[in-house]
C-alpha angles and dihedrals in degrees: 000000000000090000092050094051090052094051091047090050091051092048092052092051091050090048091053089047095053090047093052090047093053094050092049093051092050089055095054111098118245105249093180090065093047089053089051091051089051094057093051095064116118116273115250116212112234125224090253095053090049092050090049092049092050092050090053093051093048090049090051092051089050092054092045090053094047089048092051091047090055092045090051091051091051090051097046101042109077094209092055091060091062110097119210109233091212091066093036113206094341113142118251115255121240093250094052091045093053092048094050087049092051090049091049092052090050092052091050090053091052091050093048090051090047090053093045090056091048092052091049088051092049091050091053091050088049093053091045092050091050090054092048090049089052092049093048091050091052092049090050093049092049091049090050091049092050108024091172091056114105101034090120094052120133118256125252086255091062092048091052093049090056091048093046090051093054094045093049090051091049096046092052090059090042097051091047094052107037122086120197101192089113138003091241091056093043090054092050093046091049091057097045088048093052092050092047107036103025101059116131093248092050095049091046089055091048093051093045091049092050093048092049090052094046090049093056089050095050097042 
């Protein structure tokens, strides 16, 4: 009976100890749940991340602008629209596109210069025609004021004789001075002949000689 009482007393002490331990454990806060709640807070973007994202967007805009520029060049430059059959429908590289654009700009500069020269020539022709118009108007007016004037004018045959005499004299010197072995030599001889035989004093002497000869034939 004494041993039984001792065991019962020990069992009662163990039971109370377990009860106290369970109560204490239930009062301790759950730190695992708190850690879980902490990680679920919303993510805040850092300054470095915002700067990286802005740089990426700016770089993308720059690339899009460059691509649009190349696409516009290919649409504007006529030579870029011609596809090479050897490469099929392959898109032109940027290097080829830029070279074709440069070639087309140089072509436009040449055409512009050519048109400016043509405009200058047309202006000179227009000025010459205006001068001729004024001269003819003066001749017509003079003829209307003096209708009997000009009855003693020479005939067309005489004028042709004067022209023929001048040309014959020039051709003699031209034929004696010009070599036709090559086009380069011909060009050089022509310029030398003009400088030597087409001076104002030389032409004046030729005309006077032809007129004296024609006068002796007519009278």
